N, C-alpha and C positions, 0 to 999 in steps of 0.2 A: 763694532761697525754698524752705522745706522743701516736698518732694514725697511725704511719706508720709501727708498727710492729704487726705481727699476733700473737693472743693468742689462745693456743690451749687448749680446755676444757680436764681435766683430766679422766672424767669418759663419754667417748663416747661410744655408743654402737658399736657392730661389724658393722652394716650397716653402720654407720658414717664414720668409719674407714676404710671400702672398699670403701665409696664416695671419701674420701679424698686421697686416694691413688689413684684411677681413676683421679681424677682432676688432681694430680701432673703429672700422666703421660700424659693426653691430654695437660697441660701446655707446658710440655718438647716437645712433638711432634709440637706444634703450635707455637714453637718460633725457628723455623729454622733448625730442626734436620733431617726434611723431604725435600729431593731435587729431587726425581724422579718425575718430574712434566713435562708433554708435553704441548707445545704451538702450536695449530693447525689453520689452516685455518678453517672458518665456514663450516662444513660437511665433514671436510676431515678425511679419515679412519685412525684409530689407529692399524691396523694389521700389518703394517710393523714396529712398535715400541714395539710390545708385545713380551716378551719372554715367555718361559713356565712357568715360577715363576709368572709372570704377571697374566698368564690364570688361575693358580692355586689359586692365591689370590682372583681373580675375583668369581671363583667358591665358595671359602670357605666363602666369603663375601655375596653371593646371598643366600647360605644355611642359614647362619646365620639370614640374614633379615626375610626368610621365617620361622624361628622359633621364630621370635620376638625378636632376641638379638641384641639390637643395639650395645652395647659395643663391641661384637665378630665382628659384621659386620663393625663396623668403623675401628677396628684394622686390620681386613684383608684388607680392602679397601685401607687404606694409606700405607699398605706394599707393594701395586703393584703399576704400573704405574698410575699416576693421571692426568687428564686433567685439565687445568689451568682455563678454563672457567666453569668447572662442579660446579654444588651446591651440589651434592651428598655427598661429605664428610662434607661438614657444616651442612648438614641436619643431617646426622647420627650422627655427634658430639652433636648436640643441643639436640636430642632425646635419646642418651645415658646419657648426663650429668643430664637430666632430672629425669631418672630411672623411679621410681613408680610415680612421681608427673607428668608424662607426662599425659595430657588430652586424654581421649579416642578418641575423635575426631582428634587430632594430629596423632595417630596411623592410624586412618581410611585414612588419606590423605597419609601417608607412604604406607598402601596397594594398593592404587590405584596407586601411583608412582611405586611400586613394579611390579604391573601388566603389565605397560607398558614396562618396561626394560625386563621383563620375555619374552614377546610377541618377542621383537627385538632380545633377546638372542638365543629363542629357533628358529629363523626365521620363525615364523608364518606366512604363506602366506596371512592372512589378512592384515599384515602390508603392503606389496609392494602395495596390490589392495586399501587400504586406502591412501596410499600416492599418487597414480595415481589419484584417485578419487579427492583429496584435490587440488593436482596440478591443474588439469583441471578446478576446479570450482573456486579457489581463486588466482592462481599462474599463469594462463596461459599466461599472456603477458610475464613475466621473463622466463617461461620455454620454450617459442618459441624460444627465443634468443638463447637458451642452446641446440636445438635440433641437432647441429653439433659440439658440445662439450661433448661428453660421460663422461668424468671426471667431468665436471663441473655440467652436469644433474645429476650426482649420489651423488656429494656432496650437490647439493641443496634439494635432497630427503632426504638425511641422516639428514641434518639441519631441515627440515621440520618434519621429524618423532622424532627428539630429542626435539623441541622446541614448535611447533605449537599447539597452543590451541584447534583448531577445531579437527587436528588429534587427539590429546590426548582425546578429549571429544569421538569422534565416535570410537577411539579403545576400550577404557576402558569401554564404555556404549552400545551405540548402536550395536557395533560388538560382544558385550559379553567377552571382555577381562579379565575385572575384575572378572565376574561372574566364568569363568574358571581357572584364578588363585587361587580364594578362593578353588575351588572344587579339583584342581588337584595339586597345589603347596604348598599351605600355610599351616603350621602345627598348632597344636592346642595352641602352645605357642604365636602365632600371632593372631589366630582368637579369643582368649579370651580377647585380649586387644582392640577390634574393637567395634566402636559405630554406631550401628543401621545400619551395613554395607549393611544388605539384602534390607532394604529401600533405601539407597543411588543408588544402581544399578537400581532401579525401577523409579528413580526421572527424570524428564522431563527438559530440557532446557526450560528457559522463558526468557521475557525480563522485566527489571525492570528501574525504576527511582530511582536513590539514593537521598533520601530526606533530610535527615539531620541526626546527631549523637547525642543521648542523654544517657548521661553516657556510659554503655557498650553496648548498643544497636544502631545499625544501621537500621534506619527506611527506608523501600524502599515502592514503589507503583508499583505491579505488573502490568503491561500494557495491559495484556490480559483481565483482570476483573475489574481493578482500585482498587484491594485489598490492604490494607496496610499490610505489610509483616515486621515483626521485626526480625532482624537477629543479632548474635553475630558480635560485631564490631572488626574484626581484620586488618581494614585499607584499604577496598575497596575504599573508596573517595580519598586517597592519590594520589596526582599528577593529579586528574581529578576532585575533588570536589563534593560537593552536588550539585544536579541539572543534573548531568550527566546521560545518558543512558547508559546502559552495558545489555548484555546477561549472563545468568549463570545458574548455577544448584543449587538450593536449597534443601538443605537436613536436616533431623531430626539429632539433637544432644541431649545428656542426660544431658545439662547444660543451663542454662537460656540465652536467650530467647528460646531455645530448637529447633532453626534452624540456619543455615550458610550456606555461599556458601562453596560448596565443594572443589573449589579451587578459586584463584582470578579471577573474573568475566572478560569478554571481554568488553572494552568500544566500543560503536559504536555510529552513529549519531542517532538521533531522528527519522528520516523516517525509516533507517533500523531496529532500535528497534520496531516500530510499525508494519512494516511487519513481522517480527519474530512472535509478539504477533498474529497478524492476521492468519498467516500460521498455527502456534500451537493450534489455537482455531477451525481452520476448517479443517485441514487436518486428515486424517484417521491414519497416520503412524507417526513417531516421527523426521523425517528429514526435517520438513517444515523449521526449523530453519536455516540448511545448505542451503537449496535452497534460502532463503532470504538474506544469506550472498554471494552467488554467485551471485545473482542479483545485490546486493550493489557493488561487485566487477566490475561486467559488465557495471555498470552506473558511476563506478569512485569513488563511497563514500568509498570504503574499498580496498585501495591500496594494492597490492602483499607486504608480509612481515609484514602487521600490525597486523597479528594474532599470531605471534610468538614474543619471547622475554619478555613473561610474567611470567617467573618462580620465585618463591618464597621460602623461607622456609617453612616447613609444619606448623609451629606456627603462619603464618603472611599472610596478603595480600599486603604486602609491598614489592615492587621489590627493591632487595638489589642494591646498587650502585656497578658499576664496580670495583672501588678500593677496595670496602669491599670484594667482590667475589674473589678477586686475592691475598689480602694479609691481614693476622692477626696481624702484629706487625706494619706495616706502616700505618694504619689506624689512622687518628688523625683527629680532628676539627681543620679548618683554620680559622682565623679572616679575615676581608675584604681584608687587605693587603697581605694576602698570608702566614702570620705568624701562626705558632702553639698557638691555644688560650692558655691564661696564665694558666687557670683552669687545662688544659690536662698537662701542664709543671709540675704544683704543684702536680698533683696525681701521675704522672710518677716520680717525685723526692722522692715522698713517697713510691715508690717501685712497682707500679702498672704497667702494661705492656701497651703499646700505645694502644692496642684494648680496654682493659678493662676501661682505664683512659678515652677515649672517650665516652664509653657505660655509665660510671656513669655520665658524663656530660648532656648526652640525658635523663636520669632520672632526674638530677638536674632540667635540663630545664622544666622538666614537672612539678617540685614544683613551679618553678615560675608561669607557666601559671596558674597552680590551685590556687596560691596566689593572682594572679592580676586579675583572671577572675571569680574565684570560681567553674569552671568547667574546666575538663581536658579531654573530649571528641575527641577532635581533636588530641590532640597529645598521647592519651592513646595507640594507636597502636605502635606508635614508643618506647613508655616506654616497653610496653609488649615485644617486639621484642628485647630489650637489655636485659631485666630483666628476660627472660627465662634462662639465663646463670647464675648458681649458683655462678662463680666467681664474676660477677656483684653485686648480692646481698650480697655477703660477704664483699666487697669493700664497698658497701653503707652502710651497718650496722658500719663501722670504720669511714667513712669520712663524711656521708650525713645525720647524725641524730642530727642535731646540734638543742640547744633550739629553740621551737617554731615551728619546722617544722611539728609535729604530725598532726595537722587538714589537711595539705596538702597532707601528706602520705595518710590521709583516703579518701580526694579526689580522689585521684588516685586509691586507692582501689575500690571505687565505680564504676570506669570505666574501669577496666581491668578484664580479666577472671583468673579464677585459672590456674597454681599456683601463678601466678604475683599478684593476689588480696591477696592471703594469705602474701606473703611476703611484700607487703605494709602494711597491719596491722601489720605486725611485727614490720617494720621499723618506724611505728608510735608509737607504743608500747614503742620500745627502745627512741624515742624522747622525749617521756612523761616522762619516768622513769629518763632521765638525766636532763629534765628540772624541776623536783620535788626538 
């Protein structure tokens, strides 16, 4: 039977029909119909490019986010001017496509991100104060060269506020931005989606060694007390590997293993990590970790700029490739010689977009790893990242449930969080049905 034609069930529920309609809309918008995109220098202001309509779209998107309506927020966001390098519209679209399947911890990450943007949009005076603090502590060598360049200095500060991990941690947690956002701006529709958010805001930064990955669990060693801490594996070891030392904020969640990093943790050298652990154990306040980073910067172990550029989607701790963030349709897997991988070409010929074809290949690579090694912990975060997209799940049902793949989908299921775990189980069942 041909597998390139999508078959539509006759008796779909109203919810399924709404989801299909929204997916069609998002596919249309992601295939080149949106062209109001700005390319800016790092930290350059948008003000000279924004129209009154753009500002109105921004206000409507912000209101929708505060209500917890990701679909409306995404729609309003992409109706205005987009910044090419921004992840916001990608994050919103992922959350919108998941609808009720979105895990509560993902919504909590969304709320933290909203609190940071809310502080900037309302011109909260704490923002300028924190930017100056982080500049002085972690970026002084770069800032010193910009003291006679007012435009360059402002752009550097804007970039810092938009993407520096240390600034964002201080603003959301130590300065109370998250608590204020939840109290003053968030509506019940958002608040009811959040996962242990009151405990998130009380969690402290600590230093960890990333030990290894076992199934869907990332095992870490907390350096302050040598306690083993098991966390939801969302890909924190990607690009740095087990054995690396990081600082991060571990927060409770309602799914196994009931704890996770609230955002991708910051990689640091072991000396700095142990200094963070010592200061957080001995200090009476919560800023020992920042002073440890400032000391690492002064000693040359933490260069200016190494604390920014760690942004991810809300569902993952894997930093997207630059090409991924810029394009939906031109993203594809390349073989060693620079040619498009044959499987991608095959899937595109079957009617899939370049982006979905690429993501199907990532999931199929997970099957190969599961088959060869009997374990998928290392690649599971990549599989999770692509399979959060319902379009990829639908494509996998058609193209990747061949005879004999059932056991390997179950290995992937054991290594991934829901809703991806549930989707892997369904793919295993389909494969087993077709093999029967």
